C-alpha positions in Angstrom: -79.0 103.2 -4.3 -77.2 102.1 -1.2 -73.9 100.2 -1.6 -75.8 97.0 -0.7 -78.4 97.6 -3.4 -75.7 98.3 -6.0 -74.1 95.0 -5.1 -77.4 93.2 -5.5 -78.0 94.8 -8.9 -74.5 93.8 -10.0 -75.1 90.1 -9.2 -78.5 90.2 -10.8 -80.8 90.1 -7.8 -82.2 93.6 -8.5 -82.9 94.5 -12.1 -85.1 97.6 -12.7 -85.9 96.7 -16.3 -87.3 93.2 -15.8 -91.1 92.6 -15.5 -92.9 92.6 -12.2 -93.4 88.8 -12.1 -89.7 88.2 -12.6 -88.8 90.7 -9.9 -91.1 89.0 -7.5 -89.6 85.6 -8.5 -86.1 86.8 -7.9 -87.1 88.4 -4.6 -88.7 85.1 -3.5 -85.6 83.2 -4.4 -83.4 85.6 -2.5 -85.6 85.6 0.6 -85.4 81.8 0.7 -81.6 81.8 0.2 -81.2 84.0 3.3 -83.6 82.1 5.5 -86.7 84.3 4.9 -85.1 87.6 5.8 -86.6 90.4 3.6 -84.6 92.6 1.4 -85.7 95.7 3.3 -84.8 96.8 6.7 -81.4 96.3 8.4 -80.1 93.8 5.8 -80.3 96.3 2.9 -78.2 98.8 4.9 -75.7 96.3 6.4 -72.0 96.5 5.5 -71.4 94.8 2.2 -69.1 92.1 3.8 -72.0 91.1 6.2 -74.4 91.0 3.3 -72.2 88.7 1.2 -71.5 86.4 4.2 -75.2 86.2 5.1 -76.5 85.6 1.6 -73.9 83.0 0.6 -73.1 81.0 3.7 -75.4 78.2 2.5 -74.4 78.3 -1.1 -72.5 75.1 -2.2 -68.9 75.6 -2.7 -68.5 72.9 -5.3 -67.9 73.7 -9.0 -69.5 73.6 -12.3 -68.3 70.1 -13.4 -68.9 70.5 -17.2 -66.7 73.6 -17.3 -63.7 72.2 -15.3 -60.3 72.2 -17.0 -56.9 71.0 -15.7 -54.5 73.9 -15.5 -51.4 72.5 -13.7 -49.8 69.6 -11.9 -47.6 70.3 -8.9 -45.8 68.3 -6.3 -44.0 68.0 -3.0 -42.0 65.1 -1.6 -42.2 64.0 2.1 -39.8 61.8 4.0 -42.2 58.9 4.6 -41.0 55.3 4.0 -37.9 56.8 2.3 -39.6 59.3 -0.1 -43.3 59.7 -0.9 -44.3 62.3 -3.6 -47.7 64.0 -3.3 -49.1 65.6 -6.4 -51.8 68.3 -6.8 -53.8 68.8 -9.9 -55.2 72.3 -10.3 -58.1 73.6 -12.3 -59.6 76.7 -13.8 -62.2 76.9 -11.0 -59.9 76.9 -8.0 -60.6 73.4 -6.8 -57.8 70.8 -6.8 -57.2 67.1 -6.4 -54.6 65.3 -4.4 -52.8 62.1 -5.4 -49.8 60.2 -4.3 -46.9 58.5 -6.2 -46.2 55.2 -4.5 -43.6 55.2 -1.6 -40.1 55.0 -2.8 -41.0 56.1 -6.4 -40.1 59.1 -8.5 -42.4 62.1 -8.9 -41.5 62.2 -12.5 -43.6 59.2 -13.2 -46.5 61.5 -12.6 -45.1 64.8 -14.0 -44.5 63.2 -17.4 -48.3 62.7 -17.6 -49.1 66.3 -17.2 -48.9 67.2 -20.9 -51.4 64.3 -21.6 -54.1 65.7 -19.3 -53.6 69.5 -19.4 -56.7 71.3 -20.5 -58.9 68.2 -20.1 -61.9 67.9 -17.8 -60.8 66.0 -14.7 -64.3 64.5 -14.3 -63.7 62.3 -17.3 -61.7 60.0 -15.1 -62.0 56.8 -17.1 -61.2 58.4 -20.4 -58.1 60.1 -18.9 -57.1 56.9 -17.2 -57.2 55.1 -20.6 -55.1 57.9 -22.1 -52.3 57.5 -19.5 -52.3 53.9 -18.3 -49.9 52.9 -21.1 -47.2 54.8 -19.3 -47.6 52.8 -16.1 -46.0 49.5 -15.1 -45.4 47.1 -12.3 -44.3 48.1 -8.7 -43.2 51.7 -8.5 -43.5 52.3 -12.2 -47.3 52.3 -11.7 -47.0 55.2 -9.2 -47.5 58.1 -11.6 -50.6 56.8 -13.3 -52.2 55.9 -9.9 -51.3 59.3 -8.4 -53.1 61.1 -11.3 -56.1 58.7 -11.0 -56.4 59.4 -7.2 -56.3 63.2 -7.8 -58.9 63.0 -10.6 -61.4 61.2 -8.3 -60.7 63.7 -5.5 -61.4 66.5 -8.0 -64.5 64.8 -9.4 -65.9 64.2 -5.9 -65.4 67.8 -5.0 -67.0 69.0 -8.3 -70.1 66.9 -7.7 -70.0 67.3 -3.9 -70.0 63.6 -3.1 -67.4 61.2 -1.5 -65.2 59.2 -3.9 -66.8 55.9 -2.7 -70.1 57.2 -4.0 -68.6 57.6 -7.5 -67.4 54.0 -7.3 -71.0 52.7 -6.9 -71.6 53.2 -3.2 -70.2 51.7 0.0 -70.5 48.4 1.8 -69.1 49.6 5.2 -68.7 52.7 7.3 -65.4 51.7 8.8 -62.4 50.0 7.2 -60.5 47.3 9.2 -56.7 47.9 9.3 -53.8 45.5 9.9 -50.3 46.5 11.2 -46.9 45.0 11.6 -45.8 43.5 14.8 -43.3 46.0 16.3 -39.6 45.1 16.7 -38.1 44.9 20.2 -34.7 43.8 21.6 -36.2 41.5 24.2 -39.2 39.3 24.5 -40.5 41.4 27.5 -40.3 44.6 25.5 -41.9 42.9 22.5 -44.8 41.8 24.7 -45.3 45.3 26.0 -45.4 46.7 22.4 -47.9 44.0 21.3 -50.1 44.9 24.3 -49.9 48.6 23.1 -50.9 47.5 19.5 -53.9 45.6 20.7 -55.2 47.4 23.8 -54.2 51.1 23.1 -54.1 51.3 19.3 -57.0 48.8 19.0 -55.6 46.7 16.2 -57.5 43.5 15.4 -55.1 42.1 12.7 -51.3 41.9 12.8 -48.6 40.9 10.4 -45.0 39.9 11.1 -41.8 39.6 9.0 -40.0 36.2 9.4 -36.9 36.0 7.2 -34.1 33.6 6.8 -32.1 36.5 7.9 -33.3 35.8 11.4 -31.5 32.5 11.4 -28.5 33.2 9.2 -26.1 33.3 12.1 -27.2 30.0 13.6 -24.8 27.3 12.5 -26.4 24.7 10.3 -29.6 26.7 9.7 -29.1 27.5 6.0 -27.3 26.0 3.1 -25.4 28.1 0.5 -26.2 31.4 2.1 -22.6 32.5 2.7 -22.0 32.7 -1.0 -24.3 35.7 -1.1 -22.6 37.7 1.7 -23.3 38.3 5.3 -26.7 40.1 5.6 -29.0 38.6 3.0 -30.5 42.0 2.6 -33.7 42.0 0.5 -33.8 45.7 -0.6 -30.4 47.1 -1.7 -27.7 45.8 -3.9 -26.3 45.5 -7.4 -28.0 43.8 -10.3 -26.5 40.4 -9.6 -26.6 40.6 -5.8 -28.8 38.6 -3.6 -31.3 41.5 -3.3 -32.0 41.4 -7.0 -31.8 37.7 -7.6 -35.2 36.1 -7.9 -36.1 33.4 -5.5 -35.6 30.3 -7.7 -32.1 31.3 -8.6 -30.3 31.7 -5.3 -30.0 28.0 -4.5 -30.3 28.8 -0.8 -32.0 26.0 1.2 -33.3 26.0 4.8 -32.3 23.0 6.9 -34.6 21.3 9.3 -32.8 23.1 12.1 -33.4 26.4 10.3 -37.1 25.6 9.9 -37.4 24.8 13.5 -35.8 28.1 14.5 -38.1 30.1 12.2 -41.1 28.3 13.5 -40.0 29.0 17.0 -40.1 32.7 16.3 -43.6 32.5 15.0 -44.6 30.4 18.0 -43.4 33.0 20.4 -45.3 35.8 18.6 -48.4 33.7 18.5 -48.1 33.0 22.2 -48.1 36.7 22.9 -50.8 37.7 20.3 -53.1 34.7 21.0 -55.2 32.9 18.4 -58.2 35.3 18.2 -56.1 37.9 16.4 -55.3 37.1 12.7 -51.6 37.0 12.2 -50.1 37.3 8.7 -46.5 36.8 7.6 -44.2 38.3 5.0 -40.6 38.9 3.8 -39.2 35.4 4.1 -36.1 35.9 1.9 -35.2 34.5 -1.5 -35.4 30.8 -1.7 -37.1 28.4 -4.1 -40.5 26.8 -4.5 -39.6 23.6 -2.6 -38.3 25.4 0.4 -41.4 27.6 0.4 -43.6 24.6 0.7 -41.4 23.1 3.4 -41.6 26.3 5.4 -45.3 26.6 4.8 -46.0 23.1 6.1 -43.7 23.7 9.1 -45.8 26.7 10.3 -49.3 25.4 9.5 -50.0 24.7 13.3 -49.9 28.5 14.0 -52.8 29.2 11.7 -51.3 32.2 10.0 -53.8 34.4 8.1 -51.7 34.3 5.0 -48.2 33.6 3.6 -47.3 36.7 1.5 -45.1 36.8 -1.6 -43.5 33.4 -1.2 -42.1 33.7 -4.8 -42.2 36.5 -7.3 -45.8 37.3 -8.4 -45.1 36.6 -12.1 -44.7 32.8 -11.4 -48.4 31.9 -11.6 -47.8 28.2 -11.9 -45.6 28.1 -8.9 -48.2 30.0 -6.8 -50.7 27.4 -7.9 -48.4 24.6 -6.8 -47.8 26.3 -3.4 -51.5 27.0 -2.9 -52.4 23.4 -3.6 -49.8 22.0 -1.3 -50.6 24.2 1.8 -53.6 24.8 4.1 -52.5 28.3 5.0 -54.0 31.0 2.6 -51.5 32.2 0.0 -51.4 35.9 -1.0 -49.5 38.2 -3.5 -50.2 41.3 -5.5 -48.6 44.5 -4.2 -46.4 44.9 -7.3 -49.1 44.0 -9.9 -50.3 46.7 -12.3 -53.9 46.6 -13.6 -56.5 43.9 -13.6 -54.9 42.1 -16.5 -51.9 41.4 -14.2 -54.1 39.8 -11.6 -56.3 37.7 -13.9 -53.9 34.8 -14.4 -53.6 34.3 -10.6 -57.3 34.6 -10.0 -58.5 32.5 -13.0 -56.8 29.4 -11.8 -57.1 30.2 -8.1 -53.3 30.3 -7.7 -53.8 32.5 -4.6 -56.5 32.6 -1.9 -56.2 36.4 -1.4 -55.1 39.1 -3.7 -53.1 42.0 -2.2 -53.1 45.1 -4.5 -51.3 48.3 -3.6 -53.7 51.0 -4.9 -50.7 53.2 -5.7 -49.5 50.5 -8.2 -52.6 48.5 -9.2 -54.3 51.4 -11.1 -55.9 53.6 -8.6 -59.4 53.5 -7.1 -61.6 52.3 -9.9 -59.2 49.7 -11.3 -58.5 48.3 -7.8 -62.3 48.0 -7.2 -62.5 46.2 -10.6 -59.7 43.9 -9.4 -61.6 43.2 -6.2 -64.9 42.6 -8.0 -63.3 40.2 -10.5 -61.6 38.3 -7.6 -64.9 38.1 -5.7 -66.6 36.4 -8.7 -63.9 33.7 -8.5 -64.1 33.2 -4.7 -60.9 35.1 -3.9 -60.8 37.7 -1.1 -58.9 41.0 -1.2 -56.6 42.6 1.3 -54.8 45.9 0.5 -51.1 46.7 0.8 -50.3 50.3 1.8 -47.2 52.1 3.0 -47.7 55.8 2.0 -49.0 59.1 3.3 -52.6 59.9 4.4 -53.4 60.9 0.8 -53.0 57.4 -0.5 -54.4 56.1 2.7 -57.7 57.8 2.1 -57.8 56.7 -1.5 -57.5 53.1 -0.2 -60.2 53.8 2.4 -62.7 54.9 -0.3 -61.9 51.9 -2.5 -62.1 49.4 0.5 -65.5 50.9 1.5 -66.8 50.3 -2.1 -65.5 46.7 -2.5 -67.4 43.8 -0.9 -64.7 41.1 -0.6 -62.3 43.4 1.2 -60.6 42.0 4.3 -58.1 44.5 5.8 -55.9 47.5 4.8 -52.3 47.8 5.9 -51.3 50.8 8.0 -47.5 51.1 7.9 -47.0 54.2 10.0 -48.8 53.6 13.3 -45.7 54.4 15.3 -45.0 57.7 13.5 -46.4 60.5 15.8 -46.6 63.1 12.9 -48.1 60.9 10.2 -51.7 61.8 10.7 -51.0 65.5 11.3 -50.1 65.9 7.6 -53.8 66.3 6.7 -57.0 67.4 8.2 -60.4 65.9 7.4 -62.9 68.2 5.8 -65.8 66.8 7.9 -64.0 66.8 11.3 -63.8 63.0 11.7 -60.6 61.2 12.9 -58.7 59.4 10.1 -58.8 56.2 12.1 -59.4 55.0 15.7 -59.1 51.7 17.5 -57.9 49.7 14.5 -60.5 51.0 12.0 -60.3 53.8 9.4 -63.4 56.1 9.3 -65.1 56.3 5.9 -66.1 59.9 5.1 -69.9 59.7 4.8 -70.5 63.1 3.4 -67.1 64.8 2.8 -66.6 65.3 -1.0 -63.7 63.7 -2.9 -61.1 62.0 -0.7 -62.3 64.1 2.3 -58.9 65.6 3.3 -56.9 68.7 3.0 -53.1 69.1 3.5 -51.8 70.9 6.6 -49.2 73.1 5.0 -47.1 73.8 8.0 -46.9 70.1 8.9 -46.1 69.0 5.4 -43.2 71.5 5.2 -41.7 70.1 8.4 -41.2 66.7 6.6 -40.2 67.7 3.1 -37.3 65.7 1.6 -34.1 67.6 2.3 -32.9 67.3 -1.3 -36.1 68.8 -2.7 -37.9 71.4 -0.5 -40.2 72.7 -3.2 -43.8 72.9 -2.2 -46.3 72.8 -5.1 -44.6 75.3 -7.3 -45.7 75.6 -11.0 -44.2 73.0 -13.4 -44.3 74.6 -16.8 -41.4 72.5 -18.0 -43.8 69.5 -18.1 -46.5 71.3 -20.2 -45.4 70.2 -23.7 -46.4 66.9 -25.3 -43.6 65.8 -27.6 -44.6 62.4 -28.9 -47.4 60.5 -30.7 -48.7 58.1 -28.0 -51.2 55.9 -29.8 -50.1 52.3 -29.2 -51.5 50.9 -32.4 -51.4 51.6 -36.1 
């Protein structure tokens, strides 16, 4: 036998002891697999590498789903919105799934779940989700569970060779509308130029602006009781009893009529630049109570904002109902809510007009679709909060494609020139163009692969590891059942 014939015998396409009909059957199969080229002639005497390449170039590269087993969970952390951990779940068949812990969260939220899923079939997504969801929570605490769920759908899609949206029940749209922040600028002229770039070059069709009491804190007579809390009224960093960590009803800061006029003036100037055809949403007002929220909302009603976001903490369902009933502008919250059960109280009494889950907190792809579907049944629309890497972005795109009442998905990194270089699409499409994300129509899983050399350029300086094995997280050391 030639080397080529020996190879064919080894893989079972030539077997001298089988019956003639079976030989003919195998030969017919092999001929069709290589496009009708016979086993004789030049092919049988080709170099073995050419033979393998020619006989397998059309063979599907996806796996045997029933035999898949999870073998490892690894991570890297990129400098994106502070810190954004990306996880990779490996399997015994060489395929892997990508997920992302929410921006600003700890990779250990995900790593602690490894011992609960090791050795399991990743295609049993719902069963594994029910196993681990007890370890998630609101805001960044949900990041680990959601990262694992994303990676499982990526794996499952690759195993069955279908896009993730197909596994969620199919798609409603081929492109996903995005919204972006209004860019900051030191002067009005520079601001106008940046807005023009947002609309005409980047093609955005929906914008959002921050309008905080911090904008007017230095104007005499604009606020009441603000100086007690310090100079900057920063919303993000501080001690436990500082302004940043004091919930809205408990600061006793009030906005004067002068302060409301000044805040409304800022919105008016932005609206004059943007125009009224483009939806303009608003966010990050600062920490003040229900009464001042309603006063502010009424003041800015003439500017027809697309929504007022997170006016008070999301847990205050009754207060949201009061605000929603008092104002004409749509009310929105949800980026820190974990699971459908957290959204139900707001949806059931129509306390908000729009829900706003962050898929990296709300429970991942399937749970977020369930949240959207439940809201739709109650006449509530869904926008999606997002501030992470292209991994979570694509998870959002698949979920948005599969959810009917979806409005728009946030893109927080339009001005970062390296953001979309972190991945490549597996079907050659662009991640997004002219204000819309492209839904992968055929690419399996999430439809992306990491670009290693680019990821390594943006690793967190304090942790430069890149998907190294994590055996220290293999052992399960507790009994997790939450009932007796």
